N, C-alpha and C positions, 0 to 999 in steps of 0.2 A: 620811496618809493617813486618811480617815474611813469609818467602814462601819456602815451604817444595818442595824437589826436588822428582823427581815421577820417575821410571825408564822407558827407551822407547829402543826399540832396534834402533832405527834410528839416524845414525851416526849424522848427522845433530842436532838432536833432542839432544844429549848426549853432543855435544859441546855448546850448549845453556845452558844446565843445569849445565857444569862445570864452565860458567861464572856468573850465575845467582846471584852471590853475588853482581856483579857489578851493577845491577839494582838501579837506582836512586830511592830515597823516598819522594821526593818535591811534587811529583803529586799524593802519596798514601796515604795520612793523612787519618784515620779515615776507613781504609779498614780491613778486618776482617783476620787472618791468612789463607793461602792459599796454594793450591799445583799447581806448574808448571807441567802442563802433556803435553802430545802429540795434535795435533788437532783431531787424531782420537778417542781417548779417551774421549776428550772433547765432541765431537759429539754423542757419544753414552750417556755420562751424561747428555747432553741437551734434547735427547729423553727422558729419564727418567723422568726428571723434568717437562718436559710438558704436561706429561699425570697425573703428580702427582695431580694436581689442587689446589697445594698450592703457593699462590703468595709470599707468603715468602722467599719458595727453589727456585721459579725461579726467581733468581738473578746469573747470572752469570760475572765475568770479564775475558775478556780476552786482551792480551797482542801483541804489534807487535812486533818483535824480528828478527833483522837483524844481521848477522854475518859474518865479513870480517875476513880473515887470523885468525880465531880463535878467535876473539873479537867482544863482544857483542858492539854494538854501538847503537842500539838506542832500547828502550823498553817504552812503554807508556799504560795507560789505554784505553780501547776500551770501547766509553761511549754508542755506539751502543747495547750494548749487555743489558745493565737496561731494568726495565719496562719502558714505554713511560709515558712521563708527561700527565697527564691528560688536562694541558693548550696546548699542542701541539695537542691531538687528537680533542679538543674542536676548535681551530684554523683553523686545515684543513677542519672539517665538514663545518665551517660557512664560508671559502671561496668556495667550492663547492657550497654551496646553494645561494651566494650573485650573482656567476657567472654562473649558471644554464644554462644562456642562452649561454656563450662563449665555455661551457664544451659540445661537441654536437658530438655522434658517428658516426653520417652522415649528412652531406654537405645539407642545405636546398636548395628544387629545383629551377633554376634560379638564383642560385649563382654566379654572375658576379659584383662584388662591383667595382665600380671607385674610388679607396682611395686617389689618387693623380695623379696630371700628369706624365704621363709615367710609372704607376702605371700597364703594361701588358706587354708582351712578343711579340716581333717584329721577324719576318724572311724576312732577307735582302738578296737577291738572287745574286750572283756574274753576271757583264752583261753577255749576249751571250748565255745564256743556255736555251734549252726548258724545261718544266716543265717535271719532271720525271714520267711515269707512268708503272707501272708494274702489271704484272696478279696476279689474286687470288691464293694464295698459297694453297694448300691442306693441310689441318686438320684433325687430325685422330677423328673418328667417335665419340668416348667418349666426344672429345671437341666441339664436336657442339652444343649440347644443352646449354653448359656452353657460348660458343659466343654469342647465339640467348639470353640468359639471362641477359649479361652484355649489349648488344646492347640496349635490351630494358629498363634496368634500367638508364643507361647515356641518353639515348633519354627523359624519364620522367624528369630526374632532368634538361634537359637543356644542360649536358654538350656534349653530340654529336647532329647534325642534319642531314639529310640526303644530300647529295651533288650531285652537277653536275659539280664538279671541272676537270679540266685537269690534275690537278697531282691526283696522287694514289698510296700509297704504302700499301705491305702485312702487314698482324698482325701475332704475334705469341703469344704462351701463355709462362710465366714464372711461377716456382710454388712458391709457399708463403707458410710462417710457418702453420702449422695447416691442410696441404693438400688441401690449397685453390691454386686457380690459377689468375695469373693478366694478363690482355690482355694487351700486348704489341705491340708497331708499329717499325715496320723496316724500319727507316725512311735512312739507312744508305745513300741511292741515293741523299735523299733530301738534306741530312747533308754536301755531298761532294761540292755541289755548294752554299752552305750557306756561307755568310760571317763570320767567327769566332767574337766573340766577347771576348776581351780580358780582361773584369773585373777581378780585382786579386783576388784568394782565398786565405784565410789568413791562413798563415803556422801554421800547429799543436799545435808546441812550443809557440807560441805567444797566442792562446787561452788558452791553460794551464796555462801558467804564468799567467793569471788575475786573477786567482783563490788563490794566496797566500793570508794567513791570514782567509781564510775563513772557518767556522766553522758551518753553515747552508747553505742547499741545496734544488732545487726545481728545477725538470725538466721537460719539457713539449713538446710534439710532435705534431704539427700542422696538423690537420686530413687531409689527402692528399695535401699537401701545395701545389704540383702541380696546383692540379685542383681549387686550390681556387686562381690562378691567370690568370686573364682572355688574352685570344689572341688579340690582336688589330685588329678589325673588317678589316682592308684593307689585312692582313695574313692569316684570318680563312681558306679560300679557298686551301692554300697551306698544312694545316694538314690533306688533305683527305687520308683517306683509304678505300681500296679494302677488301670485305669479300662476302662470300656465300652469305649473304641476301642484297645486296647493296654497295653504294659507302656512306661514311659518313665524316663528319667533326668536330672538336673540336673546341668548344668555349671557352674552358678552356686550360692551355698547358699541353699537354700530356706527358707520360713518352717516351724518347726515341731523342728528339731532341738535337741538339747539343749543342746550346746555353741556354739550360734550367736551368742548375745549376747555371750560371753566374744571369740569370734573378731573381732566385730566391733569392740567396744572395743578389743583387741590393735591390730588394724590401722591405729584411727583414732589410738590414742597411739603409734603409731611412725611414722606420716605427719605428725602434726603436733606432733610431741615439743617443740620446741624454742620453738611458739608458747603451750603449755599453763601455765595460771597467769601467761603475761606480757599476754596480750587474747585468749586463747580458752581456753573451757570448752565440751566435747564429752563429751555422753551418748547412746551409740550413734548413732542419725543425727540427733539434735538438737542444734546447733551455734550458741554464743553467740560472738560477737566484740564486745568492751566496750571502751570508752576512758577519758579524763577529759574529755578535747576532741576538737572536730570535725576539726581539721587531723591530728590524731594519730590519727583514727579511718579517716579515709579510708585513711590508709598501712597501717593494719592491717589492711581489710577487704581491700585490693590484695594483700597479703602472701597472706593467706588463700587467696583466690581464685585467685593464682598457683601456691600448692603445689597445688590441686585441680588446675589444668591440668596440672602436672608428672605428677601420679601418676594422672591420668585416672578422675577424682570427678567427677560431674555433680550439679547441684544442680536439683530441682524449682523452675522461676521461680515457679511458682503460689503458692510458700508461703515466698518469701523474704520478710523485714521489713526493707528498710535504712535507716538513717540514722534512727532512731527514739529519743525520750527514755526510753520504758517499753517494757516485753516482759512476756510471760506464758512460764514457765520450770518443769516439773515441781512443776506446782500452785502457785506462787507468782508474783504481780505486783511485777516490780523495778523501779524507779527511782531517780533523785537521793533523792528523799525518803525511801525505803527497801524494806522488804519486808512485802507483804501479800499476804493470801487471795485466788484468785481468787473471780471472785463464781459461777461454776458449780461449785468446791465448794462454797463457804457454800449454795447452793441445796439441793445434795444431801445435806449433812449435815441441814438443816433438816426434808427430806422424808421420813425415817428415822424409823419409829415403833419405839415399846418390843418387845421381842421376846415379848411376852409372851401369853397368853389369859386370858379370864375366866371364875371358877369361881361358885358359890355365894356370895351375899351375907353378910358378916359385918357386924355392926353397919350401916352405912347406906354401907358401899363395898363392892364386890365383890372377892371373892378373884382376886389377880392370881398365875399362873404360869408359869414359863417356857414360850413354847410347844416343840412338837415340835421344831424345830429352832433353838430359840432361843439356846443357848449358841452355837452356830457363828455366827448374825448377829450376837451381842455382840460375839465375836472380831472379826470383819469391821467393825464398827464400830469398837472399839475399836483396829485397826489402821489405819483411815482416819485417826480424829481424831488417834492419835499421831504422825503424821508432821508435827503442827504442833502438837506439845508446845512450840514454842519461843514458842508467842502466849499459852500458858495458863499464868499463874503458882500453882505448888506442883500444878504437872500430876499428879504420884502420889498426892497428898492426894485431888483429886478425884476420881480414878479409882477409888479403894480400896475403894469401897463395890461397884462393880462386879466387882473383880476376885476379891473373897470372895465371889459371890454364891450363895445357897443354891438351892432349890428353889423358894421363893415370892419371887416381886417384890414387896417391900415398898415404902413410901414411901421410905425412905432411898436404893433404889436407882433409884426413878423420879426423887428429885432429882438425885441424881449425873447420869445420863442427862439431865436438863435441863439442868444446870450446862454439863455438856461442850459441848451443841448451842448454848448462850447464848454461850459463851465464844468458840465457833469463829465464830459470827455478828458479836460484837461486837470482834471481835481487831483490837489498834492496828496501827497502821504502826511497824515495827521498824526500828532503824538495825542495819544490817551492822556487825557488830566490827572496828573497826582492830587489826591484828595487831601494829602497831609502838607500842601505847600496852598499859600494864601492864594485868591482867585480875586481878579479885577473883572468888575462887570462894563462892559462897554456897550453902551444902549444906541441903535440905529436909530434913522431918521423918521423912522415911523411912531417911534415911542409905544412900539405895543412888543417887541422883541428884543432881546439882547443875545449878545455873542458872551462868553465865558472865556477867558484867556489866560 
């Protein structure tokens, strides 16, 4: 394969182009002569061929490129960019048809399945506490009609029912994508006296590492997963809410209860226990089926959907991704090529400003001090980038100036802040670890963290 270099003004692209001769040929046999261009140029080209109507022209080959210290360390053809195999399209359509009863945009009325013993949510109250009872909270006039509409809808579905419980919590509204509103319950008073469920939540790294070697993916979103989990009959009265239109209680698990995530994960793990770490990763209502080959993937997806049917779980069809070669999951983009940070996260990190306020000028530079809520903002920033520490070599050394931050924001802190943002923006594509191979632990300078390579 011959690749022609195309000029680009971006320094990072120029670096890649200067190293293009290092691209391996092992996976590129049979590909035509190509030009290596910037992402912007490629996007314009794809827009042109999309409207050309020519199936022959509408084929593009993209490459994942990572550069470290000026060296091209990875290049691989992206199979997602070729036209889809008709076999994949046919398998996707057949799967949707065969499991049309599982793919439901709306939950059926009265859906409170008894899947297995313990398949419900419990609310255990600490001894010695009275039922929390709070007054109706004022709601803006434009929300009143939405409140009434949702109450009517949930009562018709059997999700809500009128209540005479001594418990009572107010409701609030939270915005949803698309300009819609979700009715939420302010259960803080109830949560304060609830015995906490210590069911373990799986580390994100563990979930991601299970996808090593996968080449095919399908993603499923349980339709209102919390509302598919019934409340134990003895605890229904504890979920009561107070509204302008009376008191109601939930027959299924509402949003806002302190132990709801633990219950959701427990029930998901129990229902799909034999699939987990074989071809299934489940995290709350987000579920990934993964496989090394297409035929095996079709089988795995069918097994998963049949189990959903057996346990009366419903999948939202509008959020399903069936038989794809790459997928986004818990902030990461996953493909055969490896692991990278999704673009939305990168844009969000780059938009964050230093948590400083400017004081009087000292010399030629204004004195920068931490803003009033600066330390809280800084902790949020460090928590956000800390999720992606695997992409940042010597992470603990990079963040050390921020961890020991004093009142004055000096050049050292600014440099560390900028370095973190740059590291996220230029993060490489990482290979997921193969647990079958020996590992070498490389301990960094702090003595408290380690990288496994």
